[in-house]
DRENDO-1510 file (C-alpha; in Angstrom, 1 decimal, always signed):
<recs>
REC; n; res; u; v; w
REC; 1; MET; +23.2; +39.9; +80.1 .
REC; 2; ALA; +24.6; +38.2; +76.4 .
REC; 3; LYS; +24.9; +34.6; +76.9 .
REC; 4; LEU; +28.0; +33.3; +77.6 .
REC; 5; ALA; +29.0; +31.5; +74.3 .
REC; 6; VAL; +28.5; +34.7; +72.8 .
REC; 7; ILE; +31.4; +36.2; +74.4 .
REC; 8; ASN; +33.5; +33.5; +74.9 .
REC; 9; ARG; +33.2; +33.0; +70.8 .
REC; 10; ASN; +34.4; +36.9; +70.9 .
REC; 11; PHE; +36.9; +36.5; +73.1 .
REC; 12; LYS; +38.1; +33.6; +70.7 .
REC; 13; ARG; +38.0; +35.4; +67.9 .
REC; 14; GLN; +40.0; +38.2; +69.7 .
REC; 15; ALA; +43.0; +35.7; +69.7 .
REC; 16; THR; +42.5; +34.4; +66.5 .
REC; 17; VAL; +42.9; +37.6; +64.9 .
REC; 18; LYS; +46.0; +38.4; +67.1 .
REC; 19; LYS; +47.4; +34.9; +66.3 .
REC; 20; PHE; +47.2; +35.2; +62.7 .
REC; 21; ALA; +47.9; +39.5; +62.5 .
REC; 22; VAL; +51.5; +39.5; +60.9 .
REC; 23; LYS; +50.6; +36.4; +58.4 .
REC; 24; ARG; +47.7; +38.5; +57.2 .
REC; 25; ALA; +49.7; +41.4; +57.0 .
REC; 26; ALA; +52.6; +40.0; +54.9 .
REC; 27; LEU; +50.3; +38.2; +52.6 .
REC; 28; GLN; +48.0; +41.4; +51.7 .
REC; 29; ALA; +51.7; +43.4; +51.1 .
REC; 30; VAL; +52.6; +40.7; +48.8 .
REC; 31; MET; +48.9; +40.6; +47.4 .
REC; 32; LYS; +48.9; +44.2; +46.8 .
REC; 33; ASP; +52.4; +44.8; +45.6 .
REC; 34; PRO; +52.8; +46.0; +41.9 .
REC; 35; LYS; +56.8; +44.6; +41.8 .
REC; 36; ALA; +55.4; +40.9; +42.7 .
REC; 37; THR; +54.8; +38.7; +39.8 .
REC; 38; ASP; +51.7; +37.0; +39.1 .
REC; 39; GLU; +52.9; +33.3; +40.4 .
REC; 40; ALA; +54.0; +35.0; +43.8 .
REC; 41; ARG; +50.5; +37.3; +43.9 .
REC; 42; ASP; +48.6; +33.9; +43.4 .
REC; 43; GLU; +50.4; +32.1; +45.7 .
REC; 44; ALA; +49.7; +34.8; +48.2 .
REC; 45; ARG; +46.1; +35.2; +47.5 .
REC; 46; ALA; +45.7; +31.0; +48.0 .
REC; 47; LYS; +47.3; +31.2; +51.2 .
REC; 48; PHE; +45.0; +34.3; +52.5 .
REC; 49; HIS; +42.1; +32.1; +51.6 .
REC; 50; ALA; +43.2; +29.2; +53.3 .
REC; 51; MET; +43.4; +31.2; +56.6 .
REC; 52; PRO; +40.5; +30.8; +58.5 .
REC; 53; ARG; +37.7; +33.2; +58.6 .
REC; 54; ASP; +37.9; +34.1; +62.6 .
REC; 55; ALA; +41.6; +35.9; +61.6 .
REC; 56; SER; +40.0; +38.6; +60.2 .
REC; 57; PRO; +39.5; +41.8; +62.3 .
REC; 58; VAL; +36.1; +42.4; +60.8 .
REC; 59; ARG; +34.7; +40.1; +62.2 .
REC; 60; LEU; +35.5; +41.7; +66.0 .
REC; 61; ARG; +32.2; +42.8; +67.7 .
REC; 62; ASN; +32.9; +45.4; +70.9 .
REC; 63; ARG; +31.2; +44.5; +73.6 .
REC; 64; CYS; +30.9; +45.7; +77.0 .
REC; 65; ALA; +33.0; +44.2; +79.3 .
REC; 66; LEU; +30.5; +44.0; +82.0 .
REC; 67; THR; +27.2; +43.2; +80.5 .
REC; 68; GLY; +28.6; +41.7; +76.9 .
REC; 69; ARG; +26.1; +44.0; +75.7 .
REC; 70; PRO; +26.6; +44.3; +72.1 .
REC; 71; ARG; +25.3; +47.7; +71.1 .
REC; 72; GLY; +25.7; +51.5; +72.6 .
REC; 73; THR; +29.4; +50.3; +73.8 .
REC; 74; PHE; +31.6; +53.4; +73.9 .
REC; 75; ARG; +35.5; +52.4; +73.1 .
REC; 76; LYS; +36.4; +54.8; +75.5 .
REC; 77; PHE; +35.2; +53.3; +78.1 .
REC; 78; GLY; +34.6; +49.8; +77.1 .
REC; 79; LEU; +30.9; +49.7; +78.6 .
REC; 80; ALA; +27.4; +49.6; +77.1 .
REC; 81; ARG; +26.3; +53.0; +77.7 .
REC; 82; ASN; +23.4; +51.6; +80.7 .
REC; 83; LYS; +26.1; +50.5; +82.4 .
REC; 84; ILE; +28.5; +54.2; +82.1 .
REC; 85; ARG; +25.5; +56.1; +82.9 .
REC; 86; GLU; +24.8; +53.8; +86.6 .
REC; 87; ILE; +28.6; +53.9; +87.0 .
REC; 88; ALA; +28.8; +57.9; +86.1 .
REC; 89; MET; +25.4; +58.9; +88.5 .
REC; 90; ARG; +27.3; +56.8; +91.4 .
REC; 91; GLY; +29.9; +59.5; +90.9 .
REC; 92; GLU; +32.5; +56.9; +89.8 .
REC; 93; ILE; +33.5; +58.2; +86.8 .
REC; 94; PRO; +36.1; +61.3; +86.9 .
REC; 95; GLY; +34.8; +64.4; +85.3 .
REC; 96; MET; +31.9; +63.1; +84.2 .
REC; 97; THR; +28.4; +65.1; +85.1 .
REC; 98; LYS; +24.6; +64.9; +83.9 .
REC; 99; ALA; +23.8; +67.1; +81.3 .
REC; 100; SER; +21.1; +70.0; +82.7 .
REC; 101; TRP; +20.7; +72.9; +80.2 .
</recs>
């Protein structure tokens, strides 16, 4: 299981991304607008760079909801591969069976 501090850090980042999402989108629209003046683009760029780094969605990490494992996580379930296997073997995921050929 991942350390609790690392899991909590990711939750904090998720909250920061959600908080600044609208503001980031507005500033990016101004920066990409070819009709905007150079001063407006420079001002938007300065405000964009002044925002916290954790406001960027790229810094988020997909983690297992049960264990916090950062790798081998399936987006559809939100679980790591080993937890999916355990739950599927118990028959708790409808329609999922062990492969055999």
